[in-house]
Backbone bond lengths (Angstrom), bond angles and torsions (degrees), N, CA, C in turn:
res aa  C-N    CA-C-N  psi(-1)  N-CA   C-N-CA  omega(-1)  CA-C   N-CA-C  phi
1 M - - - 1.468 - - 1.516 111.21 -
2 W 1.355 114.73 -47.60 1.455 117.80 178.58 1.536 110.99 -64.27
3 A 1.306 115.60 -34.48 1.478 119.30 178.38 1.519 111.04 -63.49
4 A 1.323 116.87 -39.47 1.466 120.84 178.81 1.513 110.64 -64.88
5 H 1.355 116.34 -42.95 1.473 119.01 178.55 1.529 110.88 -64.88
6 L 1.351 116.08 -38.61 1.461 119.39 -179.69 1.519 111.40 -65.60
7 S 1.334 116.16 -39.25 1.467 120.19 177.99 1.517 110.85 -62.38
8 C 1.333 117.18 -40.57 1.468 120.86 178.63 1.514 110.99 -62.66
9 I 1.354 115.28 -39.65 1.469 118.82 -179.85 1.521 110.22 -64.59
10 F 1.348 118.12 -45.34 1.459 121.38 -179.57 1.519 111.48 -63.64
11 I 1.337 116.76 -37.14 1.467 120.09 178.19 1.512 110.57 -64.96
12 L 1.338 116.82 -39.82 1.454 120.63 179.04 1.525 111.13 -62.98
13 F 1.342 118.01 -33.48 1.460 122.07 -178.82 1.526 112.42 -93.19
14 G 1.336 117.44 8.56 1.467 120.54 171.48 1.497 114.81 86.88
15 V 1.340 119.58 26.14 1.461 120.15 175.48 1.511 108.23 -129.04
16 T 1.328 115.42 158.04 1.463 121.24 179.44 1.513 109.25 -145.67
17 A 1.306 116.05 160.50 1.467 120.03 -177.94 1.510 110.34 -78.45
18 G 1.332 116.11 134.86 1.454 121.27 176.96 1.507 109.27 -120.54
19 G 1.336 114.48 178.56 1.450 119.06 -178.72 1.512 111.88 -62.31
20 G 1.338 118.33 -31.64 1.458 120.41 -177.21 1.507 112.74 -109.08
21 G 1.327 119.23 11.80 1.459 120.97 -178.32 1.509 110.31 137.56
22 W 1.325 115.03 -161.51 1.469 119.80 -178.23 1.524 109.73 -89.66
23 E 1.350 117.95 131.92 1.467 123.42 -177.23 1.525 109.86 -127.98
24 P 1.341 118.20 154.26 1.460 120.82 178.49 1.524 110.56 -60.57
25 L 1.308 114.38 146.41 1.455 120.19 178.83 1.516 109.71 -72.17
26 G 1.320 119.90 135.27 1.455 124.10 177.99 1.509 111.23 98.27
27 T 1.322 115.92 164.68 1.459 122.20 -179.51 1.524 109.97 -112.58
28 P 1.340 117.71 155.80 1.464 120.42 178.95 1.533 111.98 -62.14
29 Y 1.316 116.16 147.37 1.466 120.95 175.39 1.523 108.44 -151.13
30 F 1.314 114.69 159.20 1.471 120.74 -177.80 1.522 110.80 -88.35
31 D 1.306 114.62 140.30 1.465 120.87 172.00 1.528 106.68 -89.45
32 N 1.327 116.35 106.70 1.465 120.71 -174.54 1.525 114.06 -81.88
33 S 1.319 117.09 11.83 1.468 119.06 179.28 1.530 111.66 -77.36
34 T 1.339 117.52 -13.59 1.460 120.20 179.54 1.532 110.10 -80.63
35 K 1.350 115.01 153.92 1.469 120.26 178.69 1.525 109.45 -71.65
36 R 1.314 115.34 137.25 1.460 120.58 -179.32 1.527 112.27 -106.09
37 E 1.329 116.32 1.94 1.463 121.11 175.48 1.520 107.87 -126.44
38 A 1.320 115.94 128.28 1.464 121.11 -178.21 1.521 109.28 -129.22
39 T 1.325 114.87 147.62 1.461 121.84 178.00 1.521 108.41 -126.99
40 A 1.317 115.40 135.95 1.462 120.63 179.40 1.519 109.22 -137.09
41 A 1.308 115.54 152.47 1.457 120.75 177.12 1.522 109.53 -89.08
42 V 1.317 115.38 149.14 1.460 120.42 178.54 1.531 109.45 -58.04
43 G 1.329 115.51 132.50 1.454 120.18 179.24 1.511 114.32 89.50
44 Q 1.326 116.95 -9.28 1.461 121.52 179.35 1.530 109.52 -105.96
45 P 1.354 118.55 158.78 1.470 120.32 177.51 1.522 111.26 -67.15
46 A 1.333 115.38 145.83 1.464 122.28 174.90 1.528 108.17 -119.07
47 Y 1.339 115.99 142.78 1.466 120.56 -176.57 1.528 109.87 -131.88
48 L 1.336 115.03 136.21 1.459 122.33 170.67 1.530 107.21 -121.27
49 H 1.327 116.47 124.88 1.458 121.27 -173.83 1.528 110.26 -108.78
50 C 1.324 115.62 122.47 1.471 122.06 178.23 1.528 108.32 -118.77
51 R 1.324 116.44 125.99 1.470 121.13 -178.32 1.530 108.91 -115.33
52 V 1.342 116.15 122.91 1.464 122.28 -176.62 1.528 109.07 -120.69
53 R 1.325 116.20 126.02 1.464 121.98 175.89 1.527 109.89 -94.00
54 N 1.345 114.92 153.16 1.469 122.03 176.92 1.527 111.80 54.60
55 L 1.321 116.83 42.09 1.462 119.62 -175.70 1.529 112.01 -69.88
56 A 1.316 117.44 -37.69 1.480 122.40 -177.31 1.527 109.83 56.40
57 D 1.329 117.85 -126.81 1.460 120.42 -175.48 1.536 112.55 -98.53
58 R 1.329 116.57 13.95 1.461 118.46 177.36 1.529 110.38 -76.64
59 A 1.309 114.64 162.98 1.461 120.59 -179.73 1.527 109.96 -108.68
60 V 1.329 114.87 147.09 1.463 121.76 176.42 1.528 108.28 -107.92
61 S 1.309 115.92 128.75 1.462 121.40 -179.87 1.526 109.85 -121.76
62 W 1.332 114.48 152.19 1.461 120.94 173.39 1.524 108.32 -112.23
63 I 1.354 115.94 128.53 1.462 122.99 -177.79 1.527 109.17 -120.21
64 R 1.340 116.37 136.01 1.469 120.30 171.51 1.520 107.25 -88.24
65 K 1.314 117.42 119.41 1.463 120.99 -167.95 1.526 113.33 -73.25
66 R 1.320 119.25 -27.99 1.465 118.68 -174.73 1.526 112.02 -65.94
67 D 1.340 117.25 -30.64 1.462 119.57 178.69 1.521 112.16 -127.78
68 L 1.356 116.43 8.31 1.468 122.39 179.55 1.519 112.03 55.84
69 H 1.333 115.45 31.93 1.462 120.49 -179.11 1.530 109.58 -82.00
70 I 1.332 116.61 129.67 1.465 120.81 176.86 1.524 108.19 -78.43
71 L 1.312 116.45 119.06 1.457 121.37 -177.79 1.525 111.48 -91.61
72 T 1.333 117.13 -47.65 1.461 121.05 -178.95 1.530 109.55 -142.48
73 V 1.325 114.86 151.21 1.463 122.32 170.57 1.526 106.15 -132.33
74 G 1.314 116.38 119.25 1.461 119.14 -172.89 1.519 109.06 63.10
75 V 1.332 116.72 -126.14 1.468 120.67 178.46 1.526 111.10 -103.22
76 H 1.320 117.29 9.34 1.462 121.55 -177.53 1.530 110.44 -100.97
77 T 1.319 115.28 139.76 1.461 121.58 179.90 1.518 109.76 -93.25
78 Y 1.342 116.49 131.63 1.458 122.49 -179.84 1.525 110.47 -116.78
79 S 1.302 116.11 32.53 1.464 120.84 178.98 1.517 108.67 -127.47
80 S 1.321 115.43 144.03 1.463 119.75 176.59 1.522 112.01 -73.52
81 D 1.333 115.54 -13.08 1.468 120.72 177.53 1.528 108.40 -83.88
82 A 1.321 116.09 108.31 1.465 121.29 -174.98 1.527 112.82 -70.19
83 R 1.316 116.92 -4.24 1.473 118.48 179.18 1.530 111.44 -73.94
84 F 1.336 117.62 -16.52 1.463 121.26 -178.57 1.528 109.97 -95.37
85 A 1.329 114.64 137.17 1.463 119.82 178.33 1.518 109.05 -153.60
86 A 1.351 115.55 153.23 1.468 121.39 177.06 1.525 108.41 -105.53
87 L 1.314 115.01 134.02 1.463 121.08 179.06 1.524 108.69 -115.57
88 H 1.344 115.60 131.12 1.470 120.07 178.75 1.519 109.14 -156.99
89 A 1.310 115.35 133.97 1.464 121.38 176.27 1.519 109.51 -101.45
90 D 1.326 116.90 138.54 1.470 120.97 -179.88 1.527 110.67 -55.39
91 G 1.329 114.48 133.85 1.456 120.01 179.25 1.509 114.44 84.05
92 S 1.325 116.83 -4.39 1.463 120.84 -179.08 1.514 110.76 -92.17
93 D 1.317 116.21 152.23 1.465 122.01 175.50 1.529 112.13 -90.46
94 E 1.329 117.67 -1.05 1.466 121.70 -172.15 1.519 111.15 -101.65
95 W 1.335 114.92 130.70 1.452 123.53 176.45 1.529 107.10 -121.81
96 T 1.326 115.09 117.10 1.469 120.36 -170.96 1.523 110.56 -112.62
97 L 1.330 115.17 132.86 1.463 120.73 171.65 1.520 108.10 -95.36
98 K 1.321 116.12 124.18 1.464 121.84 179.37 1.525 109.58 -110.80
99 V 1.335 116.29 132.64 1.462 122.44 175.52 1.526 106.73 -122.42
100 S 1.329 116.27 113.55 1.468 119.02 -175.27 1.535 110.45 -147.55
101 P 1.349 115.29 124.65 1.467 127.76 -5.47 1.522 110.77 -81.87
102 A 1.315 116.68 147.29 1.463 121.35 -178.69 1.526 110.46 -73.99
103 Q 1.326 115.56 144.22 1.456 122.85 177.98 1.526 108.93 -124.64
104 P 1.331 117.82 158.27 1.478 119.64 -179.57 1.531 113.04 -56.04
105 R 1.327 117.40 -32.55 1.473 119.09 -179.31 1.526 112.60 -68.37
106 D 1.336 117.73 -13.14 1.465 120.88 179.25 1.526 112.41 -79.22
107 S 1.305 117.10 -8.36 1.469 119.91 178.60 1.522 109.83 -64.20
108 G 1.332 115.94 141.26 1.457 119.53 178.15 1.513 112.23 144.85
109 A 1.331 115.47 -164.97 1.467 122.27 -175.47 1.525 110.68 -97.62
110 Y 1.329 114.19 140.72 1.463 122.04 176.13 1.531 107.74 -129.88
111 E 1.335 114.70 159.83 1.452 119.40 -175.97 1.529 110.15 -131.94
112 C 1.321 114.44 128.81 1.463 121.37 172.47 1.531 106.62 -93.91
113 Q 1.330 116.57 120.96 1.468 121.06 -171.34 1.531 110.43 -123.88
114 V 1.332 115.95 138.03 1.459 122.02 178.84 1.522 108.51 -113.00
115 S 1.325 115.46 136.26 1.469 120.70 -173.37 1.526 112.66 -81.62
116 T 1.310 117.45 54.42 1.464 121.82 172.09 1.517 108.78 -85.40
117 E 1.311 115.99 179.22 1.464 119.77 176.65 1.532 109.00 -127.96
118 P 1.336 120.20 102.19 1.473 125.65 3.94 1.535 111.07 -77.43
119 K 1.320 115.48 165.25 1.466 120.87 -179.34 1.520 110.44 -66.28
120 I 1.322 114.88 147.97 1.467 120.52 172.60 1.525 107.99 -117.38
121 S 1.305 117.29 149.31 1.469 120.98 -176.89 1.520 110.58 -147.54
122 L 1.322 114.66 159.83 1.465 122.25 178.73 1.521 108.12 -138.46
123 S 1.334 117.11 132.79 1.467 121.78 -176.18 1.521 111.60 -90.17
124 F 1.331 114.79 145.59 1.458 123.04 176.61 1.530 108.02 -132.61
125 T 1.319 115.58 154.92 1.467 121.00 178.95 1.527 109.60 -124.93
126 L 1.322 114.68 129.67 1.465 121.12 177.66 1.525 109.04 -114.37
127 T 1.320 116.10 131.68 1.465 121.98 176.57 1.519 108.35 -121.31
128 V 1.318 116.07 121.55 1.463 121.61 179.39 1.528 107.67 -107.74
129 V 1.314 116.70 121.56 1.463 121.58 -175.01 1.522 109.52 -120.77
130 V 1.317 114.72 157.06 1.462 121.30 173.95 1.524 107.38 -89.58
131 S 1.299 115.86 110.75 1.467 120.25 -179.24 1.524 109.17 -86.97
132 K 1.323 115.21 120.83 1.461 120.60 -178.26 1.526 110.13 -127.19
133 A 1.307 114.13 143.25 1.459 119.13 172.73 1.523 109.20 -81.13
134 V 1.318 116.09 147.43 1.466 121.91 178.45 1.525 107.91 -132.13
135 I 1.336 116.53 127.63 1.463 121.68 173.90 1.521 107.25 -96.83
136 L 1.323 116.21 120.78 1.462 121.19 -167.69 1.522 113.37 -66.87
137 S 1.319 119.07 -20.42 1.465 120.60 -178.11 1.518 112.58 -77.54
138 G 1.338 118.36 -11.57 1.455 120.31 -178.23 1.519 111.28 98.32
139 P 1.341 117.28 -176.38 1.467 120.30 -174.50 1.520 114.92 -76.22
140 E 1.342 117.92 -13.18 1.464 120.40 -177.31 1.522 109.52 -146.01
141 L 1.337 114.94 141.30 1.459 119.72 -177.11 1.522 109.58 -139.20
142 F 1.345 116.42 133.70 1.456 122.71 177.67 1.525 108.70 -112.14
143 V 1.328 115.49 128.44 1.458 121.44 -176.56 1.521 108.56 -130.13
144 R 1.312 116.42 136.03 1.457 120.62 177.00 1.527 109.86 -77.67
145 A 1.307 117.45 139.26 1.462 121.87 179.20 1.529 110.24 -55.46
146 G 1.324 116.30 135.94 1.454 121.46 -177.12 1.511 113.39 95.57
147 S 1.357 116.89 -17.89 1.457 121.10 176.29 1.534 109.34 -86.34
148 D 1.335 116.28 177.94 1.456 121.32 -178.89 1.527 110.54 -97.55
149 I 1.332 115.75 142.57 1.462 121.45 168.57 1.526 106.73 -89.64
150 N 1.322 116.65 117.39 1.462 121.57 -175.85 1.525 108.55 -125.30
151 L 1.338 116.65 106.50 1.461 121.61 -176.84 1.524 109.68 -118.31
152 T 1.332 116.53 133.91 1.463 122.10 177.68 1.521 108.83 -120.98
153 C 1.328 115.74 128.62 1.461 122.70 -177.98 1.524 109.58 -117.38
154 E 1.331 116.12 139.08 1.459 121.62 178.62 1.529 109.33 -127.79
155 A 1.338 116.44 129.64 1.463 121.91 177.44 1.527 108.12 -87.57
156 K 1.315 116.42 91.28 1.462 120.97 -175.23 1.527 110.82 -77.17
157 Y 1.331 114.34 142.45 1.457 123.83 175.79 1.526 113.91 64.86
158 A 1.303 117.15 15.09 1.463 118.57 175.48 1.526 108.68 -72.49
159 P 1.342 118.80 125.62 1.460 120.06 -176.99 1.517 113.36 -65.59
160 D 1.328 116.06 -29.09 1.458 121.43 178.24 1.514 109.02 -130.86
161 P 1.324 117.76 152.35 1.467 119.54 176.96 1.520 110.52 -57.77
162 P 1.323 118.38 135.80 1.474 120.20 -179.41 1.524 110.81 -65.25
163 S 1.336 114.99 142.88 1.470 118.90 178.30 1.518 111.35 -70.98
164 F 1.339 117.32 -23.53 1.466 121.19 175.74 1.518 108.99 -157.78
165 I 1.326 116.16 157.76 1.465 123.33 172.05 1.524 106.66 -134.99
166 Y 1.338 116.23 114.11 1.463 121.00 -179.30 1.533 109.90 -97.42
167 W 1.334 115.06 147.81 1.458 122.23 173.46 1.525 108.37 -112.24
168 Y 1.323 116.04 133.59 1.462 121.80 178.31 1.530 109.30 -120.74
169 R 1.330 114.05 148.31 1.473 121.19 166.78 1.517 105.66 -118.54
170 G 1.329 114.93 107.99 1.457 118.67 -168.75 1.521 108.33 69.40
171 E 1.325 116.76 -122.76 1.464 121.03 178.15 1.525 112.01 -106.81
172 Q 1.316 116.90 4.85 1.453 121.21 -177.68 1.524 110.56 -103.03
173 V 1.344 115.75 135.39 1.464 119.99 175.59 1.520 109.26 -64.71
174 V 1.329 116.15 134.41 1.466 119.95 177.14 1.525 107.69 -66.57
175 N 1.318 115.33 117.45 1.461 121.24 -171.91 1.517 109.92 -114.58
176 Y 1.325 114.73 138.62 1.461 119.65 178.78 1.523 111.37 -60.90
177 A 1.329 115.91 -29.48 1.467 119.36 -175.28 1.519 112.91 -79.20
178 Q 1.330 117.30 -11.70 1.460 119.24 -178.20 1.524 111.48 -64.16
179 R 1.294 116.04 -37.82 1.459 122.01 179.31 1.510 107.83 -166.64
180 G 1.316 116.94 162.49 1.455 120.02 177.70 1.519 111.22 -76.03
181 G 1.324 116.15 165.86 1.452 120.80 174.62 1.509 115.06 83.58
182 I 1.339 118.89 13.78 1.462 121.90 178.54 1.524 109.02 -105.34
183 S 1.326 116.32 131.40 1.464 120.53 176.61 1.516 109.18 -141.01
184 V 1.342 115.62 142.91 1.458 122.75 177.52 1.519 107.73 -126.87
185 E 1.333 115.75 126.26 1.461 121.17 179.23 1.525 108.58 -122.73
186 T 1.338 116.57 115.02 1.459 121.96 -178.92 1.523 110.03 -114.03
187 V 1.324 115.68 128.31 1.465 121.89 177.76 1.524 107.00 -114.63
188 Q 1.330 116.88 104.13 1.461 120.64 -175.85 1.526 112.23 -64.61
189 R 1.322 116.99 -35.40 1.462 120.03 -176.92 1.526 111.24 -60.28
190 T 1.329 116.88 -39.91 1.467 120.96 -179.90 1.526 112.46 -96.20
191 R 1.340 116.73 0.96 1.467 122.53 178.21 1.521 111.68 58.39
192 T 1.312 117.66 39.08 1.464 121.94 -178.78 1.522 110.62 -126.36
193 S 1.327 114.33 155.23 1.458 121.43 175.65 1.524 108.55 -142.08
194 R 1.317 115.88 140.69 1.475 120.93 -176.87 1.528 109.17 -123.76
195 L 1.330 115.24 125.52 1.459 122.09 177.29 1.523 108.74 -107.04
196 L 1.327 116.56 126.26 1.464 121.65 179.41 1.526 108.73 -124.58
197 I 1.323 115.84 123.50 1.462 122.32 175.30 1.522 106.63 -119.14
198 A 1.321 116.01 110.24 1.465 120.89 -175.05 1.527 110.62 -81.21
199 R 1.324 113.93 148.13 1.471 122.66 174.87 1.539 110.70 51.23
200 A 1.304 115.18 62.44 1.463 120.86 -175.52 1.523 111.16 -64.59
201 A 1.313 115.82 143.25 1.461 123.65 175.98 1.524 108.58 -119.52
202 P 1.350 117.38 163.14 1.472 119.22 -178.71 1.528 113.71 -53.75
203 H 1.342 118.05 -32.59 1.465 118.84 -179.06 1.539 112.28 -72.52
204 D 1.353 117.90 -6.76 1.459 121.09 174.28 1.521 112.22 -83.54
205 S 1.328 117.09 -4.34 1.469 120.32 177.42 1.528 109.60 -64.00
206 G 1.328 116.22 152.84 1.457 119.80 177.21 1.515 112.12 154.23
207 N 1.312 115.14 -174.80 1.459 122.55 -179.90 1.531 108.71 -94.64
208 Y 1.332 116.74 115.29 1.459 122.36 -179.12 1.525 109.08 -103.90
209 T 1.346 115.56 133.20 1.466 121.61 -175.94 1.519 109.77 -123.87
210 C 1.341 114.81 135.06 1.460 122.69 174.25 1.523 107.29 -103.74
211 A 1.342 117.26 122.96 1.462 121.41 -174.95 1.523 110.57 -127.74
212 P 1.356 118.04 93.73 1.467 120.74 174.12 1.528 110.91 -71.37
213 S 1.322 116.04 160.49 1.466 120.48 -175.67 1.523 112.89 -66.19
214 S 1.326 118.61 -32.42 1.464 120.30 -174.11 1.526 112.64 -126.35
215 S 1.334 117.09 28.17 1.469 120.52 -179.59 1.523 109.29 -139.92
216 E 1.327 114.55 157.98 1.454 118.67 173.36 1.521 109.57 -67.46
217 S 1.311 116.09 145.07 1.464 120.65 -175.77 1.525 111.31 -78.55
218 A 1.325 115.52 165.91 1.474 122.81 177.13 1.517 108.08 -136.73
219 S 1.336 116.54 148.92 1.462 121.25 -176.57 1.516 111.34 -129.85
220 V 1.316 114.99 155.89 1.460 122.07 175.06 1.524 107.70 -140.19
221 L 1.326 115.93 138.77 1.460 121.46 178.79 1.527 107.97 -94.96
222 V 1.336 116.42 117.04 1.460 122.21 -175.86 1.520 109.51 -103.71
223 H 1.339 116.17 128.64 1.465 122.63 176.07 1.534 107.63 -113.89
224 V 1.316 116.34 121.86 1.474 120.69 174.54 1.520 106.85 -103.29
225 L 1.328 116.44 114.68 1.462 122.69 -172.85 1.512 110.27 -102.30
226 S 1.327 114.87 137.46 1.456 119.44 179.14 1.519 112.51 -93.85
227 G 1.338 118.44 -7.10 1.460 121.71 178.71 1.510 112.28 -71.45
228 E 1.347 115.29 171.27 1.458 120.35 -178.26 1.515 112.64 -92.53
229 R 1.331 116.58 -16.72 1.455 118.30 -177.72 1.518 110.80 -76.57
230 P 1.332 118.48 151.73 1.467 121.33 179.73 1.521 111.67 -60.49
231 A 1.318 116.07 156.79 1.461 121.07 -177.74 1.521 112.05 -62.15
232 A 1.315 117.01 -36.38 1.454 119.96 -178.12 1.521 110.92 -59.69
233 M 1.329 116.22 -37.93 1.458 120.04 178.96 1.526 110.07 -71.06
234 Q 1.351 116.28 -36.17 1.448 119.74 -179.32 1.526 111.14 -66.28
235 S 1.339 116.14 -36.13 1.450 119.20 -173.37 1.520 113.32 -88.56
236 S 1.322 117.08 -17.74 1.459 118.33 -174.04 1.510 112.67 -71.55
237 G 1.358 117.18 -32.89 1.447 120.84 -179.04 1.510 113.38 75.51
238 A 1.332 117.91 5.15 1.457 121.20 -177.89 1.520 110.14 -81.18
239 T 1.327 117.09 141.25 1.457 122.68 178.00 1.510 109.30 -90.80
240 P 1.363 117.98 127.25 1.456 119.34 -178.90 1.513 111.24 -62.55
241 P 1.325 118.28 146.11 1.472 121.04 -178.98 1.525 111.12 -65.33
242 R 1.316 115.65 142.30 1.469 121.57 179.76 1.537 109.36 -115.90
243 L 1.303 114.56 140.94 1.459 120.24 176.43 1.521 109.08 -95.83
244 N 1.339 116.50 137.56 1.457 118.16 177.51 1.525 110.39 -76.96
245 K 1.329 116.06 165.68 1.473 120.59 -172.42 1.527 111.71 -67.65
246 A 1.326 117.27 -33.89 1.463 119.57 179.95 1.525 110.29 -62.52
247 T 1.336 116.58 -41.80 1.458 120.14 178.79 1.516 111.22 -64.82
248 L 1.343 115.95 -39.58 1.461 119.70 178.76 1.528 111.50 -63.59
249 V 1.332 116.86 -40.89 1.473 120.27 178.89 1.520 110.01 -61.29
250 T 1.320 116.10 -43.58 1.455 119.94 -179.48 1.526 111.00 -63.33
251 L 1.337 116.26 -45.83 1.464 119.67 -179.23 1.522 111.88 -62.09
252 V 1.329 115.19 -46.78 1.470 118.82 -179.26 1.512 110.99 -62.01
253 T 1.334 116.18 -43.14 1.462 119.65 -177.27 1.525 111.56 -63.83
254 I 1.334 116.00 -47.83 1.463 119.75 -175.56 1.521 110.93 -67.72
255 T 1.334 116.91 -47.86 1.470 119.18 -176.54 1.516 112.03 -70.54
256 T 1.348 117.14 -30.03 1.461 119.15 179.49 1.519 110.82 -69.12
257 L 1.320 117.10 -35.87 1.449 120.04 178.35 1.525 111.44 -63.12
258 R 1.332 116.34 -34.09 1.457 119.55 -176.28 1.527 112.05 -86.98
259 Q 1.338 115.65 -50.05 1.469 120.24 -179.99 1.519 107.64 -137.04
260 P 1.311 118.66 85.42 1.458 121.69 -170.55 1.521 114.29 -55.20
261 K 1.306 118.19 -58.49 1.460 119.96 -171.04 1.530 112.91 -73.23
262 P 1.332 121.24 -51.64 1.470 119.84 179.61 1.517 113.15 -60.75
263 A 1.348 116.52 -36.69 1.458 118.90 -178.01 1.515 110.97 -63.93
264 L 1.325 116.89 -42.97 1.456 120.42 179.65 1.518 111.61 -63.87
265 L 1.324 116.11 -40.48 1.464 119.38 179.56 1.522 111.84 -63.49
266 L 1.341 115.85 -38.24 1.457 119.09 179.98 1.524 112.06 -71.20
267 L 1.327 116.82 -34.05 1.455 120.05 -175.91 1.515 114.47 -85.85
268 L 1.317 117.60 -17.88 1.462 119.89 -176.31 1.537 112.85 -58.44
269 P 1.351 119.96 -44.38 1.475 117.76 178.46 1.522 113.12 -61.09
270 I 1.339 116.01 -38.00 1.464 119.22 179.78 1.518 110.20 -67.88
271 L 1.320 116.25 -43.16 1.457 120.30 -179.18 1.521 111.04 -63.84
272 A 1.325 115.88 -42.60 1.464 119.46 -177.88 1.525 111.59 -66.14
273 R 1.323 117.45 -28.40 1.463 120.58 -177.49 1.524 112.03 -79.67
274 H 1.323 117.67 -32.27 1.458 120.09 -168.43 1.525 113.89 -107.01
275 I 1.331 119.48 -16.78 1.463 119.08 -178.00 1.521 109.40 -134.55
276 T 1.305 115.66 168.44 1.455 120.70 -179.30 1.523 110.12 -81.32
277 I 1.332 114.54 165.30 1.475 119.33 -178.53 1.528 112.15 -64.72
278 P 1.336 120.30 -44.43 1.486 118.63 177.22 1.528 112.53 -58.29
279 S 1.327 116.37 -41.25 1.462 118.92 178.68 1.519 111.10 -63.80
280 L 1.333 116.77 -37.64 1.453 120.85 179.43 1.529 111.09 -63.61
281 V 1.341 116.33 -40.75 1.469 120.22 179.37 1.527 110.54 -63.23
282 I 1.330 115.29 -43.51 1.466 119.54 179.85 1.526 110.65 -61.59
283 I 1.346 115.69 -42.95 1.461 119.53 -178.92 1.520 110.84 -63.02
284 L 1.326 116.05 -44.73 1.464 119.50 -178.61 1.523 111.47 -64.69
285 L 1.342 116.62 -40.87 1.460 119.34 178.05 1.524 110.84 -64.29
286 S 1.334 114.76 -41.42 1.467 118.74 178.46 1.518 110.58 -62.58
287 A 1.309 116.35 -42.72 1.451 120.12 179.92 1.519 111.19 -63.47
288 N 1.329 116.13 -40.40 1.460 119.60 -179.87 1.519 110.98 -65.33
289 T 1.337 116.72 -41.10 1.473 120.89 179.98 1.531 110.21 -64.66
290 V 1.303 115.80 -45.68 1.462 119.36 179.85 1.517 110.80 -62.54
291 M 1.351 116.05 -39.60 1.455 119.83 -178.83 1.532 110.54 -62.88
292 K 1.361 116.83 -43.62 1.470 119.83 -179.65 1.526 110.54 -64.98
293 F 1.346 115.94 -41.86 1.461 119.57 -178.66 1.530 110.59 -63.15
294 L 1.338 115.54 -46.97 1.453 118.60 -178.44 1.513 111.53 -68.30
295 S 1.319 116.20 -31.36 1.461 119.37 178.63 1.529 110.50 -65.76
296 K 1.370 117.19 -44.56 1.461 120.34 178.94 1.532 110.22 -66.15
297 F 1.338 115.06 -41.31 1.450 118.91 -179.54 1.532 110.97 -62.10
298 T 1.328 115.75 -42.67 1.459 120.30 -179.21 1.511 111.01 -66.25
299 T 1.359 117.25 -38.66 1.468 121.29 -179.82 1.524 110.63 -65.74
300 A 1.349 114.76 -45.03 1.458 118.57 -179.45 1.516 111.59 -65.16
301 Y 1.295 116.04 -35.46 1.465 119.59 -176.81 1.527 111.41 -72.98
302 T 1.316 115.53 -30.64 1.461 118.82 -174.56 1.522 113.30 -94.54
303 E 1.383 119.93 -2.73 1.449 120.34 179.65 1.524 109.39 -68.99
304 P 1.318 118.72 138.65 1.461 120.90 -178.43 1.535 111.52 -68.28
305 T 1.303 116.21 142.52 1.475 120.81 -179.96 1.538 108.79 -79.07
306 P 1.381 116.60 126.14 1.512 118.79 -177.99 1.524 109.54 -64.10
307 T 1.314 114.80 141.75 1.478 120.83 178.75 1.500 110.29 -108.69
308 A 1.273 115.49 149.05 1.473 120.69 -178.93 1.516 110.30 -71.34
309 S 1.313 115.18 136.47 1.479 118.79 179.53 1.508 109.57 -79.14
310 R 1.265 115.15 144.45 1.453 120.69 179.07 1.497 111.10 -79.40
C-alpha cells in the first residue's frame, strides 16, 4: 500500500521506476527551434547549437559526418584537432560545437547525437566562406580635380554585419580632421560603407583601402587629374590619330571650293591641333590660290561660245 502511494508521489513529481533505479519521466528529444545551418568566415569562430530536452543522464556527442569522426562527447574533446570544442553551461539544454578558427575544409555536415537506446541524432550544416571586401568602382579610378571621390565598399559573404569598416589612404586612416569635405557612411545591415571626399585635389590621389572588421580588405588606386580631358582618355594611353599635311591640303582645297566659309570654320580646330601655325597659313594661302584658279578656269570653260549672226 505504501509502495503504491510512493509511486503516485514520484509520478506526480515527474519520475518513474526504471530497471536501474528511478529515472525522469519522458525521453530526450531535440528542440528544433535552433538554426541547423550556420555560416562562418574563414579565420573566425564557427558555432553549431544543439538543444536537447529531457536529457537526464544521457550524453550529447558531436560527429563529423564525412568521416564519422567523434569530435566531442559531453564537454570533452575527442579530436586531435584542438580547434574543436564543446560548450555547455550547467542547467542548460544547449550543447554547442565550436570550431575556431574555421577553415574552408570544415564545411560540411555534422551530427548532434544523444546516447539513447536506440540513439537519436540531428543533422547540421556548416559553411565556411572567404569573406572579402569589394570596392564597386574597381581597382582603379580616375577623377577630375574639383569633382568628388565617391567610393562604396561591400563586405561580401560576411556571416554577420561587421562591427566596423575602416577606410585608409596608404597606411593612414582617413580622418575627418585631415581636411574638410570628408564623410563616411556605414550601414551595418547591408554590410556597406561609403566614403565621400568633396572637391578632390591632386594631393588626394593615392591608394584607398576598405577594411571591414571580419573580412579581407580591398583597395582602389585613385588618380585626381588636373587636366581638362576626361579620365578615360588620360588612362588609355592611346595617341590620337594625326593627319599628314598633304591630306589637310586636299581637304581644305576640296571643301573650300564647295563651301568656302563653313568648311574653313569646321577644319580650323583640326588644323590647329595637328599642325603648326606657319604650316596652317601656307595651307590656307594655297587653298585660296587653287580656289581662284579653278574658279576662273570653270568660268571660262562654261561661257557660251558666240555664234555668228545671220
